[in-house]
C-alpha positions as CSV (number, residue, x, y, z in Angstrom):
1,M,128.9,125.0,49.8
2,G,125.7,123.5,48.9
3,R,122.5,123.5,50.8
4,Y,122.4,119.6,51.4
5,S,125.4,117.4,52.2
6,D,126.5,114.8,49.7
7,T,125.4,112.1,51.9
8,A,121.9,113.5,52.1
9,I,121.9,114.0,48.3
10,V,123.0,110.2,47.6
11,S,120.6,109.0,50.4
12,A,117.6,110.7,48.5
13,L,118.9,109.4,45.1
14,E,119.1,106.0,46.5
15,K,115.8,106.0,47.8
16,V,114.2,106.7,44.4
17,Q,116.7,104.4,42.7
18,L,118.5,107.0,40.8
19,W,121.9,106.0,42.5
20,P,124.4,104.7,41.7
21,S,123.0,104.6,38.3
22,P,122.3,106.9,36.2
23,L,123.7,109.9,38.1
24,A,126.7,108.3,39.7
25,T,129.4,109.3,37.4
26,R,133.1,109.8,37.6
27,S,134.1,113.4,37.3
28,P,135.3,114.3,33.8
29,S,137.4,117.0,35.3
30,G,140.0,114.5,36.7
31,R,139.1,115.7,40.3
32,D,137.0,114.2,43.0
33,A,134.0,115.8,44.8
34,N,136.5,117.6,47.2
35,G,138.6,119.0,44.2
36,N,141.6,116.7,44.7
37,E,143.1,115.4,41.5
38,F,143.4,111.8,40.8
39,N,144.7,109.9,37.9
40,G,143.1,107.3,35.6
41,A,144.3,104.3,37.8
42,D,142.4,106.1,40.7
43,R,139.1,106.3,39.1
44,S,136.6,103.8,40.4
45,P,132.9,104.1,41.0
46,D,133.6,105.4,44.5
47,I,135.0,108.5,43.1
48,I,132.1,110.6,42.2
49,A,131.4,114.4,41.8
50,L,127.9,115.7,42.8
51,D,128.7,119.2,41.9
52,E,129.6,118.4,38.2
53,P,127.1,120.0,35.9
54,L,125.0,118.0,33.5
55,H,126.0,119.1,30.1
56,E,123.2,116.9,28.6
57,N,120.2,115.4,29.9
58,P,120.9,111.8,30.8
59,L,117.6,111.1,32.3
60,S,114.3,109.8,30.7
61,T,110.9,111.6,31.5
62,G,110.5,109.0,34.2
63,Q,113.7,109.3,35.6
64,A,113.3,113.3,35.7
65,Q,110.1,112.7,37.8
66,L,112.1,110.5,40.2
67,L,114.8,113.2,40.6
68,A,112.0,115.6,41.4
69,L,110.7,113.2,44.1
70,A,114.4,113.0,45.5
71,R,114.5,116.9,45.5
72,A,111.1,116.7,47.5
73,L,112.8,114.1,49.9
74,L,115.6,116.5,50.7
75,R,112.9,119.2,51.4
76,K,110.4,117.3,53.3
77,D,111.3,118.8,56.9
78,E,110.5,122.4,55.3
79,C,106.8,121.7,54.6
80,K,103.8,119.5,55.5
81,V,101.8,119.5,52.2
82,V,103.1,117.8,49.1
83,L,101.5,118.5,45.9
84,L,101.8,115.9,43.1
85,D,100.5,116.6,39.4
86,E,100.6,113.2,37.6
87,A,104.0,112.5,39.2
88,T,104.0,108.9,38.0
89,S,102.3,109.4,34.6
90,S,105.7,108.7,32.9
91,V,106.8,105.7,34.7
92,D,105.9,102.1,34.5
93,A,103.5,100.2,37.1
94,E,106.6,98.9,39.0
95,T,108.2,102.3,39.5
96,D,104.8,103.8,40.3
97,G,104.8,101.3,43.1
98,V,108.1,102.5,44.2
99,V,106.9,106.0,44.1
100,Q,103.9,105.1,46.3
101,A,106.0,103.2,48.8
102,I,108.5,106.2,49.2
103,L,105.4,108.5,49.7
104,R,103.8,106.4,52.4
105,A,107.4,105.7,54.3
106,E,108.9,109.0,53.9
107,F,106.1,111.6,54.0
108,H,104.2,110.1,56.9
109,G,102.6,112.8,58.7
110,H,102.4,115.2,55.5
111,T,99.3,115.9,53.6
112,I,99.7,114.6,50.0
113,V,97.4,116.1,47.3
114,S,97.9,114.0,44.2
115,V,96.4,114.4,40.9
116,A,96.4,111.3,39.0
117,H,94.6,109.2,36.3
118,R,95.9,105.8,37.5
119,I,93.6,104.2,40.2
120,E,96.6,102.2,41.6
121,T,98.2,105.7,42.2
122,V,95.4,106.6,44.7
123,I,94.1,103.4,45.9
124,D,95.5,103.6,49.3
125,A,94.7,107.3,49.8
126,D,92.7,108.6,52.8
127,Q,90.0,110.3,50.5
128,V,89.5,110.5,46.8
129,V,87.9,113.2,44.9
130,V,86.6,112.1,41.5
131,L,86.1,114.9,38.9
132,D,84.2,114.7,35.5
133,Q,84.7,117.8,33.2
134,G,86.0,119.7,36.0
135,R,83.2,119.1,38.5
136,V,83.4,117.1,41.7
137,V,81.2,114.0,41.1
138,E,82.2,111.9,43.9
139,V,84.2,112.1,47.4
140,G,85.2,109.4,49.7
141,E,87.5,106.7,51.0
142,P,88.8,104.6,48.1
143,G,87.7,101.1,49.5
144,A,84.1,102.2,50.3
145,L,83.9,103.7,46.9
146,L,85.1,100.6,45.2
147,R,82.6,98.5,47.3
148,G,79.8,100.8,46.2
149,E,79.1,101.9,49.8
150,D,79.1,105.5,49.0
151,G,78.8,107.8,46.0
152,I,77.5,107.1,42.8
153,G,79.9,104.6,41.4
154,A,82.2,107.0,39.4
155,F,85.3,105.7,41.0
156,R,84.2,102.0,40.7
157,N,83.5,102.6,36.9
158,L,87.0,104.3,36.5
159,A,88.6,101.2,38.2
160,G,86.5,98.9,35.9
161,R,84.2,97.4,38.5
162,R,81.0,98.0,37.4
């Protein structure tokens, strides 16, 4: 028996938009998720097997990052700090927005430390730390840094607002 229920896993995959596709597959073994046999006429999108091994990786790099986020969703009650290292570097801007919305909605009350190069990824953070060649050059609330109220303008320059 697995650590998480099928319902919890499917819910996490739905939230990151990986379910029902590309991970919802019919079992090639001819058995449903409970091990019951079914014939070809019984096969439908409802018959899924979460315990089937992935024999080849059907996921793109971006989808693999979304799968990692789904795993974090399953474990969110076990920790209070979420560390993201370029979590959206391999996804398009729309998917980045989805990830940010999930983080805001699902990890409310958690501390999120996010390493990112996209300004959009950290624009609604409580605090931003700007590094230049490994040195901290600016710290502050993103809005204030963009308006030039704090700091030296490093964040504003990164955002293209000089």
